[in-house]
All heavy atoms as TSV, in Angstrom:
chain	resi	resn	atom	element	x	y	z
A	1	MET	N	N	32.885	13.459	-1.715
A	1	MET	CA	C	31.874	13.331	-2.770
A	1	MET	C	C	31.435	11.878	-2.872
A	1	MET	O	O	30.260	11.601	-3.024
A	1	MET	CB	C	32.471	13.836	-4.089
A	1	MET	CG	C	31.514	13.756	-5.218
A	1	MET	SD	S	30.228	14.991	-5.039
A	1	MET	CE	C	29.541	14.974	-6.644
A	2	GLY	N	N	32.375	10.941	-2.812
A	2	GLY	CA	C	32.061	9.523	-2.907
A	2	GLY	C	C	31.194	9.052	-1.768
A	2	GLY	O	O	30.344	8.168	-1.928
A	3	ALA	N	N	31.433	9.609	-0.561
A	3	ALA	CA	C	30.640	9.211	0.589
A	3	ALA	C	C	29.177	9.648	0.426
A	3	ALA	O	O	28.258	8.921	0.815
A	3	ALA	CB	C	31.211	9.832	1.852
A	4	CYS	N	N	28.941	10.800	-0.179
A	4	CYS	CA	C	27.568	11.287	-0.441
A	4	CYS	C	C	26.845	10.364	-1.411
A	4	CYS	O	O	25.699	10.014	-1.205
A	4	CYS	CB	C	27.584	12.699	-0.974
A	4	CYS	SG	S	28.144	13.906	0.202
A	5	ILE	N	N	27.550	9.937	-2.445
A	5	ILE	CA	C	26.948	9.033	-3.434
A	5	ILE	C	C	26.664	7.663	-2.792
A	5	ILE	O	O	25.612	7.080	-2.990
A	5	ILE	CB	C	27.868	8.881	-4.657
A	5	ILE	CG1	C	27.910	10.218	-5.410
A	5	ILE	CG2	C	27.386	7.785	-5.583
A	5	ILE	CD1	C	28.943	10.270	-6.507
A	6	GLY	N	N	27.594	7.189	-1.964
A	6	GLY	CA	C	27.390	5.927	-1.271
A	6	GLY	C	C	26.241	5.981	-0.303
A	6	GLY	O	O	25.429	5.058	-0.203
A	7	LEU	N	N	26.108	7.101	0.406
A	7	LEU	CA	C	24.998	7.269	1.355
A	7	LEU	C	C	23.672	7.344	0.625
A	7	LEU	O	O	22.683	6.736	1.066
A	7	LEU	CB	C	25.221	8.554	2.195
A	7	LEU	CG	C	24.158	8.840	3.260
A	7	LEU	CD1	C	24.090	7.685	4.247
A	7	LEU	CD2	C	24.474	10.142	3.953
A	8	ALA	N	N	23.626	8.037	-0.494
A	8	ALA	CA	C	22.399	8.122	-1.302
A	8	ALA	C	C	22.011	6.730	-1.778
A	8	ALA	O	O	20.832	6.356	-1.747
A	8	ALA	CB	C	22.590	9.095	-2.453
A	9	GLY	N	N	22.990	5.936	-2.237
A	9	GLY	CA	C	22.714	4.572	-2.690
A	9	GLY	C	C	22.211	3.709	-1.567
A	9	GLY	O	O	21.296	2.900	-1.752
A	10	LEU	N	N	22.754	3.873	-0.378
A	10	LEU	CA	C	22.337	3.101	0.765
A	10	LEU	C	C	20.893	3.469	1.155
A	10	LEU	O	O	20.098	2.566	1.486
A	10	LEU	CB	C	23.274	3.369	1.955
A	10	LEU	CG	C	22.934	2.634	3.252
A	10	LEU	CD1	C	23.030	1.130	3.054
A	10	LEU	CD2	C	23.862	3.080	4.352
A	11	ILE	N	N	20.553	4.731	1.099
A	11	ILE	CA	C	19.203	5.160	1.414
A	11	ILE	C	C	18.198	4.575	0.409
A	11	ILE	O	O	17.133	4.048	0.819
A	11	ILE	CB	C	19.118	6.689	1.467
A	11	ILE	CG1	C	19.892	7.218	2.704
A	11	ILE	CG2	C	17.671	7.166	1.498
A	11	ILE	CD1	C	20.069	8.692	2.725
A	12	VAL	N	N	18.535	4.650	-0.863
A	12	VAL	CA	C	17.652	4.082	-1.893
A	12	VAL	C	C	17.513	2.593	-1.724
A	12	VAL	O	O	16.417	2.043	-1.840
A	12	VAL	CB	C	18.166	4.452	-3.308
A	12	VAL	CG1	C	17.413	3.692	-4.375
A	12	VAL	CG2	C	18.027	5.952	-3.537
A	13	ALA	N	N	18.577	1.895	-1.447
A	13	ALA	CA	C	18.546	0.449	-1.251
A	13	ALA	C	C	17.688	0.092	-0.015
A	13	ALA	O	O	16.913	-0.848	-0.057
A	13	ALA	CB	C	19.949	-0.122	-1.094
A	14	GLY	N	N	17.846	0.839	1.040
A	14	GLY	CA	C	17.045	0.589	2.249
A	14	GLY	C	C	15.573	0.816	2.001
A	14	GLY	O	O	14.712	0.027	2.410
A	15	TRP	N	N	15.257	1.890	1.304
A	15	TRP	CA	C	13.840	2.183	0.976
A	15	TRP	C	C	13.275	1.110	0.074
A	15	TRP	O	O	12.139	0.641	0.274
A	15	TRP	CB	C	13.752	3.561	0.314
A	15	TRP	CG	C	12.359	3.912	-0.071
A	15	TRP	CD1	C	11.355	4.319	0.792
A	15	TRP	CD2	C	11.806	3.889	-1.365
A	15	TRP	NE1	N	10.217	4.550	0.038
A	15	TRP	CE2	C	10.462	4.294	-1.278
A	15	TRP	CE3	C	12.312	3.583	-2.617
A	15	TRP	CZ2	C	9.641	4.395	-2.372
A	15	TRP	CZ3	C	11.476	3.669	-3.722
A	15	TRP	CH2	C	10.155	4.062	-3.599
A	16	SER	N	N	14.028	0.665	-0.890
A	16	SER	CA	C	13.585	-0.386	-1.811
A	16	SER	C	C	13.339	-1.674	-1.057
A	16	SER	O	O	12.359	-2.377	-1.289
A	16	SER	CB	C	14.607	-0.578	-2.920
A	16	SER	OG	O	14.236	-1.617	-3.770
A	17	GLY	N	N	14.233	-2.024	-0.175
A	17	GLY	CA	C	14.060	-3.241	0.624
A	17	GLY	C	C	12.824	-3.164	1.505
A	17	GLY	O	O	12.083	-4.139	1.645
A	18	TRP	N	N	12.589	-2.043	2.100
A	18	TRP	CA	C	11.419	-1.850	2.964
A	18	TRP	C	C	10.123	-1.967	2.143
A	18	TRP	O	O	9.188	-2.623	2.582
A	18	TRP	CB	C	11.497	-0.478	3.646
A	18	TRP	CG	C	10.344	-0.228	4.562
A	18	TRP	CD1	C	10.057	-0.803	5.762
A	18	TRP	CD2	C	9.274	0.714	4.314
A	18	TRP	NE1	N	8.899	-0.310	6.273
A	18	TRP	CE2	C	8.377	0.642	5.414
A	18	TRP	CE3	C	8.979	1.586	3.276
A	18	TRP	CZ2	C	7.258	1.417	5.473
A	18	TRP	CZ3	C	7.843	2.352	3.379
A	18	TRP	CH2	C	7.002	2.261	4.463
A	19	MET	N	N	10.092	-1.373	0.966
A	19	MET	CA	C	8.903	-1.459	0.112
A	19	MET	C	C	8.676	-2.908	-0.339
A	19	MET	O	O	7.539	-3.365	-0.404
A	19	MET	CB	C	9.039	-0.537	-1.102
A	19	MET	CG	C	9.058	0.932	-0.747
A	19	MET	SD	S	7.524	1.476	0.032
A	19	MET	CE	C	6.430	1.440	-1.346
A	20	SER	N	N	9.719	-3.612	-0.661
A	20	SER	CA	C	9.609	-5.023	-1.052
A	20	SER	C	C	9.078	-5.859	0.096
A	20	SER	O	O	8.206	-6.721	-0.088
A	20	SER	CB	C	10.957	-5.583	-1.501
A	20	SER	OG	O	11.428	-4.902	-2.618
A	21	TRP	N	N	9.556	-5.637	1.274
A	21	TRP	CA	C	9.103	-6.362	2.463
A	21	TRP	C	C	7.625	-6.100	2.715
A	21	TRP	O	O	6.863	-7.028	2.963
A	21	TRP	CB	C	9.925	-5.957	3.683
A	21	TRP	CG	C	9.479	-6.619	4.941
A	21	TRP	CD1	C	9.706	-7.903	5.319
A	21	TRP	CD2	C	8.746	-6.030	5.988
A	21	TRP	NE1	N	9.129	-8.148	6.541
A	21	TRP	CE2	C	8.535	-6.998	6.971
A	21	TRP	CE3	C	8.227	-4.746	6.190
A	21	TRP	CZ2	C	7.830	-6.734	8.148
A	21	TRP	CZ3	C	7.533	-4.479	7.350
A	21	TRP	CH2	C	7.344	-5.468	8.307
A	22	ARG	N	N	7.211	-4.839	2.584
A	22	ARG	CA	C	5.794	-4.515	2.758
A	22	ARG	C	C	4.925	-5.172	1.699
A	22	ARG	O	O	3.845	-5.684	2.017
A	22	ARG	CB	C	5.570	-2.996	2.648
A	22	ARG	CG	C	5.810	-2.269	3.953
A	22	ARG	CD	C	5.398	-0.830	3.847
A	22	ARG	NE	N	3.960	-0.749	3.508
A	22	ARG	CZ	C	3.273	0.355	3.406
A	22	ARG	NH1	N	3.878	1.493	3.600
A	22	ARG	NH2	N	2.008	0.332	3.105
A	23	ALA	N	N	5.378	-5.170	0.459
A	23	ALA	CA	C	4.606	-5.785	-0.623
A	23	ALA	C	C	4.465	-7.286	-0.405
A	23	ALA	O	O	3.401	-7.865	-0.626
A	23	ALA	CB	C	5.248	-5.507	-1.954
A	24	LEU	N	N	5.529	-7.934	0.014
A	24	LEU	CA	C	5.456	-9.384	0.270
A	24	LEU	C	C	4.561	-9.720	1.441
A	24	LEU	O	O	3.890	-10.758	1.449
A	24	LEU	CB	C	6.866	-9.929	0.523
A	24	LEU	CG	C	7.751	-10.036	-0.710
A	24	LEU	CD1	C	9.171	-10.441	-0.297
A	24	LEU	CD2	C	7.194	-11.019	-1.716
A	25	ARG	N	N	4.522	-8.858	2.431
A	25	ARG	CA	C	3.695	-9.071	3.599
A	25	ARG	C	C	2.223	-8.980	3.280
A	25	ARG	O	O	1.409	-9.672	3.892
A	25	ARG	CB	C	4.018	-8.018	4.646
A	25	ARG	CG	C	4.533	-8.583	5.921
A	25	ARG	CD	C	4.775	-7.533	6.990
A	25	ARG	NE	N	3.519	-6.916	7.385
A	25	ARG	CZ	C	3.406	-5.719	7.906
A	25	ARG	NH1	N	4.479	-4.994	8.076
A	25	ARG	NH2	N	2.249	-5.224	8.256
A	26	HIS	N	N	1.846	-8.125	2.331
A	26	HIS	CA	C	0.462	-7.843	2.066
A	26	HIS	C	C	-0.077	-8.498	0.786
A	26	HIS	O	O	-1.201	-8.238	0.398
A	26	HIS	CB	C	0.224	-6.331	1.994
A	26	HIS	CG	C	0.500	-5.624	3.284
A	26	HIS	ND1	N	-0.229	-5.869	4.418
A	26	HIS	CD2	C	1.447	-4.737	3.633
A	26	HIS	CE1	C	0.236	-5.131	5.405
A	26	HIS	NE2	N	1.262	-4.446	4.954
A	27	GLN	N	N	0.712	-9.324	0.168
A	27	GLN	CA	C	0.221	-9.937	-1.049
A	27	GLN	C	C	-0.731	-11.099	-0.756
A	27	GLN	O	O	-0.662	-11.704	0.285
A	27	GLN	CB	C	1.374	-10.411	-1.928
A	27	GLN	CG	C	2.038	-11.709	-1.448
A	27	GLN	CD	C	3.161	-12.102	-2.356
A	27	GLN	OE1	O	3.571	-11.356	-3.205
A	27	GLN	NE2	N	3.665	-13.295	-2.174
A	28	GLU	N	N	-1.637	-11.300	-1.688
A	28	GLU	CA	C	-2.546	-12.435	-1.575
A	28	GLU	C	C	-1.799	-13.731	-1.851
A	28	GLU	O	O	-1.020	-13.800	-2.781
A	28	GLU	CB	C	-3.703	-12.285	-2.558
A	28	GLU	CG	C	-4.617	-11.126	-2.251
A	28	GLU	CD	C	-5.470	-11.345	-1.023
A	28	GLU	OE1	O	-5.680	-12.498	-0.637
A	28	GLU	OE2	O	-5.932	-10.349	-0.459
A	29	ARG	N	N	-2.033	-14.731	-1.081
A	29	ARG	CA	C	-1.346	-15.995	-1.304
A	29	ARG	C	C	-2.225	-17.031	-1.942
A	29	ARG	O	O	-1.765	-18.016	-2.435
A	29	ARG	CB	C	-0.834	-16.515	0.032
A	29	ARG	CG	C	0.213	-15.621	0.617
A	29	ARG	CD	C	1.091	-16.342	1.564
A	29	ARG	NE	N	2.217	-15.502	1.867
A	29	ARG	CZ	C	2.538	-15.050	3.061
A	29	ARG	NH1	N	1.817	-15.377	4.087
A	29	ARG	NH2	N	3.568	-14.271	3.217
A	30	ASP	N	N	-3.531	-16.775	-1.963
A	30	ASP	CA	C	-4.476	-17.744	-2.501
A	30	ASP	C	C	-4.802	-17.369	-3.935
A	30	ASP	O	O	-5.370	-16.288	-4.209
A	30	ASP	CB	C	-5.745	-17.757	-1.645
A	30	ASP	CG	C	-6.675	-18.846	-1.987
A	30	ASP	OD1	O	-6.339	-19.706	-2.843
A	30	ASP	OD2	O	-7.786	-18.889	-1.427
A	31	ALA	N	N	-4.512	-18.235	-4.875
A	31	ALA	CA	C	-4.713	-17.939	-6.295
A	31	ALA	C	C	-6.205	-17.768	-6.587
A	31	ALA	O	O	-6.578	-16.964	-7.464
A	31	ALA	CB	C	-4.113	-19.033	-7.159
A	32	VAL	N	N	-7.055	-18.498	-5.915
A	32	VAL	CA	C	-8.508	-18.407	-6.157
A	32	VAL	C	C	-9.025	-17.028	-5.745
A	32	VAL	O	O	-9.792	-16.418	-6.463
A	32	VAL	CB	C	-9.253	-19.532	-5.400
A	32	VAL	CG1	C	-10.756	-19.363	-5.529
A	32	VAL	CG2	C	-8.803	-20.896	-5.885
A	33	VAL	N	N	-8.535	-16.511	-4.628
A	33	VAL	CA	C	-8.920	-15.188	-4.186
A	33	VAL	C	C	-8.434	-14.122	-5.173
A	33	VAL	O	O	-9.169	-13.227	-5.542
A	33	VAL	CB	C	-8.381	-14.901	-2.757
A	33	VAL	CG1	C	-8.640	-13.447	-2.364
A	33	VAL	CG2	C	-8.998	-15.856	-1.762
A	34	MET	N	N	-7.199	-14.276	-5.620
A	34	MET	CA	C	-6.652	-13.318	-6.579
A	34	MET	C	C	-7.440	-13.350	-7.889
A	34	MET	O	O	-7.701	-12.305	-8.476
A	34	MET	CB	C	-5.158	-13.631	-6.842
A	34	MET	CG	C	-4.292	-13.339	-5.642
A	34	MET	SD	S	-2.567	-13.795	-5.915
A	34	MET	CE	C	-2.130	-12.647	-7.176
A	35	ALA	N	N	-7.808	-14.532	-8.342
A	35	ALA	CA	C	-8.573	-14.660	-9.587
A	35	ALA	C	C	-9.935	-14.005	-9.431
A	35	ALA	O	O	-10.422	-13.329	-10.337
A	35	ALA	CB	C	-8.731	-16.116	-9.984
A	36	GLY	N	N	-10.548	-14.162	-8.269
A	36	GLY	CA	C	-11.830	-13.498	-8.010
A	36	GLY	C	C	-11.730	-11.978	-8.009
A	36	GLY	O	O	-12.563	-11.299	-8.558
A	37	LEU	N	N	-10.677	-11.467	-7.396
A	37	LEU	CA	C	-10.485	-10.019	-7.371
A	37	LEU	C	C	-10.236	-9.491	-8.786
A	37	LEU	O	O	-10.771	-8.439	-9.159
A	37	LEU	CB	C	-9.282	-9.664	-6.468
A	37	LEU	CG	C	-9.473	-9.883	-4.991
A	37	LEU	CD1	C	-8.174	-9.665	-4.236
A	37	LEU	CD2	C	-10.570	-8.985	-4.440
A	38	LEU	N	N	-9.463	-10.222	-9.569
A	38	LEU	CA	C	-9.210	-9.806	-10.941
A	38	LEU	C	C	-10.494	-9.849	-11.789
A	38	LEU	O	O	-10.795	-8.930	-12.530
A	38	LEU	CB	C	-8.143	-10.686	-11.605
A	38	LEU	CG	C	-7.812	-10.410	-13.047
A	38	LEU	CD1	C	-7.291	-8.970	-13.217
A	38	LEU	CD2	C	-6.799	-11.407	-13.574
A	39	ALA	N	N	-11.278	-10.899	-11.610
A	39	ALA	CA	C	-12.539	-11.018	-12.357
A	39	ALA	C	C	-13.472	-9.885	-11.987
A	39	ALA	O	O	-14.114	-9.297	-12.887
A	39	ALA	CB	C	-13.195	-12.376	-12.058
A	40	ARG	N	N	-13.546	-9.529	-10.732
A	40	ARG	CA	C	-14.405	-8.425	-10.308
A	40	ARG	C	C	-13.947	-7.100	-10.901
A	40	ARG	O	O	-14.755	-6.291	-11.360
A	40	ARG	CB	C	-14.437	-8.327	-8.787
A	40	ARG	CG	C	-15.415	-7.309	-8.273
A	40	ARG	CD	C	-15.491	-7.232	-6.768
A	40	ARG	NE	N	-15.542	-8.580	-6.200
A	40	ARG	CZ	C	-15.080	-8.869	-4.997
A	40	ARG	NH1	N	-14.543	-7.936	-4.249
A	40	ARG	NH2	N	-15.149	-10.094	-4.518
A	41	ALA	N	N	-12.636	-6.874	-10.907
A	41	ALA	CA	C	-12.088	-5.639	-11.456
A	41	ALA	C	C	-12.354	-5.532	-12.963
A	41	ALA	O	O	-12.745	-4.467	-13.446
A	41	ALA	CB	C	-10.595	-5.552	-11.174
A	42	VAL	N	N	-12.197	-6.650	-13.657
A	42	VAL	CA	C	-12.467	-6.654	-15.113
A	42	VAL	C	C	-13.941	-6.415	-15.370
A	42	VAL	O	O	-14.322	-5.640	-16.266
A	42	VAL	CB	C	-11.994	-7.974	-15.751
A	42	VAL	CG1	C	-12.500	-8.112	-17.181
A	42	VAL	CG2	C	-10.486	-8.068	-15.713
A	43	PHE	N	N	-14.814	-7.085	-14.613
A	43	PHE	CA	C	-16.238	-6.909	-14.792
A	43	PHE	C	C	-16.654	-5.445	-14.570
A	43	PHE	O	O	-17.410	-4.883	-15.338
A	43	PHE	CB	C	-17.015	-7.805	-13.823
A	43	PHE	CG	C	-18.491	-7.643	-13.885
A	43	PHE	CD1	C	-19.205	-8.204	-14.932
A	43	PHE	CD2	C	-19.177	-6.936	-12.909
A	43	PHE	CE1	C	-20.585	-8.054	-15.013
A	43	PHE	CE2	C	-20.547	-6.796	-12.994
A	43	PHE	CZ	C	-21.254	-7.337	-14.030
A	44	GLN	N	N	-16.144	-4.824	-13.516
A	44	GLN	CA	C	-16.487	-3.436	-13.244
A	44	GLN	C	C	-15.983	-2.512	-14.331
A	44	GLN	O	O	-16.687	-1.585	-14.774
A	44	GLN	CB	C	-15.919	-3.002	-11.886
A	44	GLN	CG	C	-16.635	-3.679	-10.724
A	44	GLN	CD	C	-15.956	-3.411	-9.379
A	44	GLN	OE1	O	-14.842	-2.887	-9.336
A	44	GLN	NE2	N	-16.620	-3.771	-8.328
A	45	ALA	N	N	-14.768	-2.732	-14.815
A	45	ALA	CA	C	-14.214	-1.894	-15.889
A	45	ALA	C	C	-14.999	-2.071	-17.179
A	45	ALA	O	O	-15.301	-1.076	-17.851
A	45	ALA	CB	C	-12.730	-2.222	-16.103
A	46	GLU	N	N	-15.347	-3.272	-17.500
A	46	GLU	CA	C	-16.121	-3.522	-18.718
A	46	GLU	C	C	-17.532	-2.936	-18.590
A	46	GLU	O	O	-18.056	-2.383	-19.561
A	46	GLU	CB	C	-16.228	-5.031	-19.014
A	46	GLU	CG	C	-14.933	-5.646	-19.448
A	46	GLU	CD	C	-14.465	-5.120	-20.811
A	46	GLU	OE1	O	-15.310	-4.893	-21.693
A	46	GLU	OE2	O	-13.239	-4.971	-20.964
A	47	SER	N	N	-18.119	-2.999	-17.443
A	47	SER	CA	C	-19.454	-2.422	-17.203
A	47	SER	C	C	-19.398	-0.906	-17.420
A	47	SER	O	O	-20.288	-0.312	-18.053
A	47	SER	CB	C	-19.976	-2.749	-15.825
A	47	SER	OG	O	-20.173	-4.132	-15.696
A	48	ARG	N	N	-18.376	-0.275	-16.869
A	48	ARG	CA	C	-18.245	1.175	-17.024
A	48	ARG	C	C	-18.011	1.507	-18.516
A	48	ARG	O	O	-18.552	2.501	-19.012
A	48	ARG	CB	C	-17.077	1.717	-16.192
A	48	ARG	CG	C	-17.420	1.821	-14.748
A	48	ARG	CD	C	-16.348	2.602	-13.966
A	48	ARG	NE	N	-15.031	2.005	-14.039
A	48	ARG	CZ	C	-14.565	1.124	-13.163
A	48	ARG	NH1	N	-15.276	0.713	-12.160
A	48	ARG	NH2	N	-13.353	0.628	-13.310
A	49	ALA	N	N	-17.219	0.701	-19.200
A	49	ALA	CA	C	-16.958	0.984	-20.631
A	49	ALA	C	C	-18.221	0.824	-21.455
A	49	ALA	O	O	-18.484	1.617	-22.368
A	49	ALA	CB	C	-15.883	0.023	-21.149
A	50	ARG	N	N	-19.040	-0.179	-21.151
A	50	ARG	CA	C	-20.285	-0.375	-21.897
A	50	ARG	C	C	-21.252	0.779	-21.633
A	50	ARG	O	O	-21.947	1.265	-22.516
A	50	ARG	CB	C	-20.926	-1.688	-21.494
A	50	ARG	CG	C	-20.280	-2.864	-22.126
A	50	ARG	CD	C	-21.109	-4.117	-21.876
A	50	ARG	NE	N	-20.247	-5.279	-22.045
A	50	ARG	CZ	C	-20.025	-6.175	-21.114
A	50	ARG	NH1	N	-20.647	-6.093	-19.963
A	50	ARG	NH2	N	-19.199	-7.174	-21.339
A	51	THR	N	N	-21.328	1.228	-20.380
A	51	THR	CA	C	-22.199	2.337	-20.033
A	51	THR	C	C	-21.747	3.608	-20.718
A	51	THR	O	O	-22.578	4.405	-21.234
A	51	THR	CB	C	-22.212	2.579	-18.507
A	51	THR	OG1	O	-22.621	1.319	-17.885
A	51	THR	CG2	C	-23.149	3.655	-18.103
A	52	ALA	N	N	-20.454	3.863	-20.814
A	52	ALA	CA	C	-19.930	5.064	-21.426
A	52	ALA	C	C	-20.134	5.023	-22.968
A	52	ALA	O	O	-20.277	6.086	-23.596
A	52	ALA	CB	C	-18.472	5.213	-21.118
A	53	ALA	N	N	-20.162	3.844	-23.538
A	53	ALA	CA	C	-20.284	3.713	-24.996
A	53	ALA	C	C	-21.712	3.954	-25.471
A	53	ALA	O	O	-21.954	4.213	-26.643
A	53	ALA	CB	C	-19.821	2.314	-25.437
A	54	ARG	N	N	-22.673	3.890	-24.575
A	54	ARG	CA	C	-24.085	4.062	-24.950
A	54	ARG	C	C	-24.404	5.470	-25.178
A	54	ARG	O	O	-24.258	6.456	-25.084
A	54	ARG	CB	C	-25.006	3.485	-23.904
A	54	ARG	CG	C	-24.934	1.971	-23.874
A	54	ARG	CD	C	-25.899	1.449	-22.879
A	54	ARG	NE	N	-25.709	0.013	-22.792
A	54	ARG	CZ	C	-26.454	-0.748	-22.094
A	54	ARG	NH1	N	-27.430	-0.279	-21.382
A	54	ARG	NH2	N	-26.234	-2.038	-22.034
């Protein structure tokens, strides 16, 4: 029973590590680019909200 729990923990830890590695590989490193993407997303969301409120 303990081996099954240990194996399940190992699988979850491996999957978590793999997802973390993927996220670090694909993250934006330039703060200016990230700020631009955020500004664009906020602008689009606010535009949709204003259109829906009319």
